[in-house]
Each structure stands twice: as structure tokens, then as C-alpha cells.
N, C-alpha and C positions, 0 to 999 in steps of 0.2 A: 173854477180855479184849478189851474194845472199845478200838480205837485211833482217833486222829483221822485224818481223810482228807487231812491237809495234805501229807504226803510224796507221796501218789499224785496229788493235784492239781498239785504242783510238777512231777512227772515228766510228767504230761499236758500241762502248759504248755510244758515243754521240747520234748516230742515235737511239739506243734503248731507251735511256732516253727521247728523243723527241717523240718517238712513245708512250711510257708510259704516257707522259704528254698529248699527243693528245687524248688519250682515255677519259680523264676527261674534256677536254677543250670544249669550245663552249657553254656549258649549265651548269647550277647549280641549286640546289634545293632552293626553297623559301618556308618557313613555312607560312602557312595561318591561320588566324582566320576565324571562320565561317562567320563573317560579311564581310570579304574581298571577299567572293565568290559572294555576290550580288553587292558590289561596283565595283569590278574589272571585266574585261572581261576575265574570266577563262574558257578555253576550256576543260581542263582535270585536274583531281585532283587525286593524289595518297593518298588513304584513308587507314591509319593503324587503324585496329579495335582493340578493347580492348582484343580480343583473339590472337593478334599479326599477323593475316592475313592482307595482303595488297591487295587492289583491285584498279583498275584504273577506275575512273568514268569520263565519257564523258558528256559534257553539263550539269554540276552540277548546281543545283538551291537549294536555301534554302527556306523552307516553315516552319516558325515558328522554332520549334526545330528539324526539320526533314531535312535531306539532301537527295535530289532526283536526279537521273541521270541515265545514261545507263552504265551498267557493262557487258562487252562482248556482247553487242547488246541487252541486256534485260533491260527494265526499272526496276529500283530498288530504294526503299526507305529505309533509315536507320535512326534511332534516333541519334542525335549528341551525346547523352550519351554513345552510343556503339562505338563512334570513339575516338581514342587516339591521332592521329596526321593527319593533312591535309598538303599536300605539293603539290607544283606546279613546273614543270620543266620549267625554263626561260633561255633566251639567256644571256650568260656572255661575254660582249664585252671586258673586260679587259683580261680574259683568252684567248680569240680568238686572241686578238692583240699579246699577249706574244708568243702564239703558232706560229703565222705567222712570227714574228721577229726571233724566234728560228729556224724555218725551213730554213728561208733565211740565217741566220748566219751559219748554219750547211752546207747548200748548197755552200755558198761562201768559207767557210773553205776547203771543199772538192775539189772545183775548184782550189783554190790556191795550195793546196797540190798536186793535180795532175799535175799542171802547172810547179811545182818547184821540181819535183823528180830528185834527183842527179844521179840516177842510169840509167836514160833513155837516156841521151845524152844532147847535148847543144841546140838541136832544131833549128839549122840553116836552113834557106830556100834559095832556089836558084830559079831564073827566067830562064825558057827555052822556047825556040821557038819564033815565030813571035808574038803570043798573050801574051807573057811574063807570062805564066802560073806559078804560085808559087808552088813548090813542095819541100819536104825535100831534101837537098843536097845529102843524102845517097841514095836516090832512084836510083836503077839500079846498085848500088855498092854492090856486094854481101859480100864484106869483111868488110863493115862498118855497125854497128847496128843502126837502126833509133830510 
């Protein structure tokens, strides 16, 4: 029996949406003020400079009006006046939770769909042998599709 590909396309679309969401989940960006670098334990800062270049600064520290840290392994200092934006990448618990629930829902939907396909058969099982091994009743019957 030939069936339409509509349910399969729907599941593929749902899976693709979940994958696209997963790309942005788990982390988010937090804008920082220069004062937060000293007060918070910030390990890395994405610094957008006034010329639109962005650098990743590790172990940032603030010394007066100068931001100092390691950029690509080299110690570097830059005046805060030369920075346009400071951001930190942080864990996003809400997004991660939604991602996990979404993946679970897609998986459950797929399992329910696979278990209830009308074109596969009724899925009856039979017990054979001394050990009462459960097998599909169609096993060994070449004229019945499993």
C-alpha cells in the first residue's frame, strides 16, 4: 500500500525547527557595563570596538579607564573609549529547558506515529515454544506482511 509522504514531511519539518532552535539554545548574550567586569567573575568578554571589529578577550580586568586581558593569547590593553559594546556569553536555563522539552515532545510524537501506522499491520504477537518466545504472528508466513 502506498501512503502519502505528508506525515513524514511534517515530522521532518518539526525536526528541522527543533534543530534550528537548538543552534541558539543553551546560551545567550548579556551586555556588560565596564563596572560589571570587576564585580562579576567574567572569564571572557566579546569586545566590539568603535571601528566595528570584535575581539574575544580572556581574563579581562579593568584598570581605571583601560580594559586589559588576553586576545588570541597575547596580552592587550585598550582604552574603554575605543570600545562600543561589551558582551558575555552566559548559560540560558529557560532556553535549555524548552529545548529539552521540545526534543522530548518530537521524539514522543515520532514514537507514537511509528507505533500507530495503519499501513504496517495490526502488530499481533504470538507465543511459540517452551520458553514462550514472543514473535510477530506473521513470522514464517511468507504470504502475510509483518
